[in-house]
C-alpha positions in Angstrom: 45.1 112.9 42.9 44.8 112.8 47.1 46.0 115.2 48.9 46.3 113.3 52.1 46.5 109.2 53.0 45.9 108.4 56.4 46.4 105.1 57.5 43.5 105.3 60.6 43.7 101.7 61.7 44.7 97.9 60.4 40.8 97.9 59.2 40.5 101.6 57.3 42.2 104.1 55.5 41.5 107.8 54.8 42.1 110.0 51.8 41.8 113.7 52.0 41.6 114.8 48.0 42.7 117.4 46.3 39.3 119.0 46.1 38.5 118.7 49.6 36.6 115.4 49.6 37.3 113.3 52.2 36.5 109.5 51.7 37.2 106.5 54.3 37.5 103.2 53.2 36.9 100.2 55.2 39.9 97.4 54.5 37.2 94.6 53.8 35.7 97.0 50.9 38.7 97.8 49.5 40.3 94.2 49.3 36.7 93.2 48.0 36.9 95.8 45.1 40.6 94.4 44.0 40.7 94.6 40.2 43.9 92.3 39.7 43.3 89.2 37.6 43.0 87.2 40.6 39.7 88.8 41.7 38.4 90.0 38.1 38.5 87.6 35.4 40.7 88.7 32.7 38.6 88.4 29.5 35.0 88.9 31.1 35.8 91.4 33.2 33.5 89.2 35.6 34.3 89.4 39.3 35.8 86.6 40.9 35.4 88.0 44.2 32.3 88.7 45.1 29.8 91.1 47.9 30.6 88.4 51.2 33.8 86.8 49.8 36.2 88.7 51.8 35.4 89.1 55.8 34.9 92.3 57.4 37.7 90.9 59.7 40.6 91.8 56.9 43.0 93.9 57.8 45.2 96.3 55.4 48.9 95.5 56.4 50.9 97.8 54.3 50.5 100.5 51.7 52.9 101.6 49.4 52.6 104.4 46.2 52.8 102.9 42.8 54.6 105.9 41.3 52.1 108.8 41.0 49.2 107.2 40.0 47.9 104.6 42.7 48.8 103.2 45.9 49.2 98.9 46.4 47.8 97.4 49.7 48.8 94.2 51.3 46.2 92.1 53.1 46.1 89.9 56.0 44.9 87.5 53.8 48.2 87.5 52.0 46.7 89.4 48.9 48.6 92.2 47.1 48.8 91.9 43.8 45.9 95.0 43.0 47.0 98.4 42.0 44.0 100.7 43.2 44.5 103.9 40.7 43.8 107.3 42.3 40.9 107.7 39.7 39.2 103.8 40.6 39.7 104.9 44.7 37.7 108.2 43.7 35.0 106.0 42.2 35.2 103.9 44.7 34.2 106.4 47.5 32.0 105.3 50.2 31.0 108.3 51.9 27.0 109.2 51.8 27.3 111.4 49.0 29.1 109.4 46.6 27.2 106.2 47.7 23.8 107.4 49.5 23.0 103.7 49.6 25.7 103.2 51.8 28.1 99.8 52.1 26.7 96.5 53.4 29.2 95.0 55.9 30.1 91.1 55.6 30.0 89.0 58.6 33.1 89.2 60.2 34.3 85.7 59.0 33.6 83.6 55.9 32.6 80.0 56.8 34.4 77.7 54.5 32.8 75.3 52.5 31.1 72.1 54.4 31.3 74.1 57.5 28.1 74.9 59.5 26.7 75.3 62.6 23.9 73.4 64.5 
């Protein structure tokens, strides 16, 4: 269970867990990890949103508790249907101890299909 959820900035959410563990989540990482039916194929479990599909510039617009077991985030891209259980958030922890390989930050903006730079 979280002991403290802190909205550090629109691009970062920190959680201190009741066992003392500390997790600092970039907004793009949480948004990219959404498990709602819009982001994950319901029958196969295959992700519809992959790494690099969410720009690093995405921001958390709001956060609210879901009962005593989860959080719901609103995002600057208009998405807001994901429910992030505390168990899932702990599994997503991006700290060096939990994810020694680190995170690969996506580009700040994602080009739309058909656009290119010369």
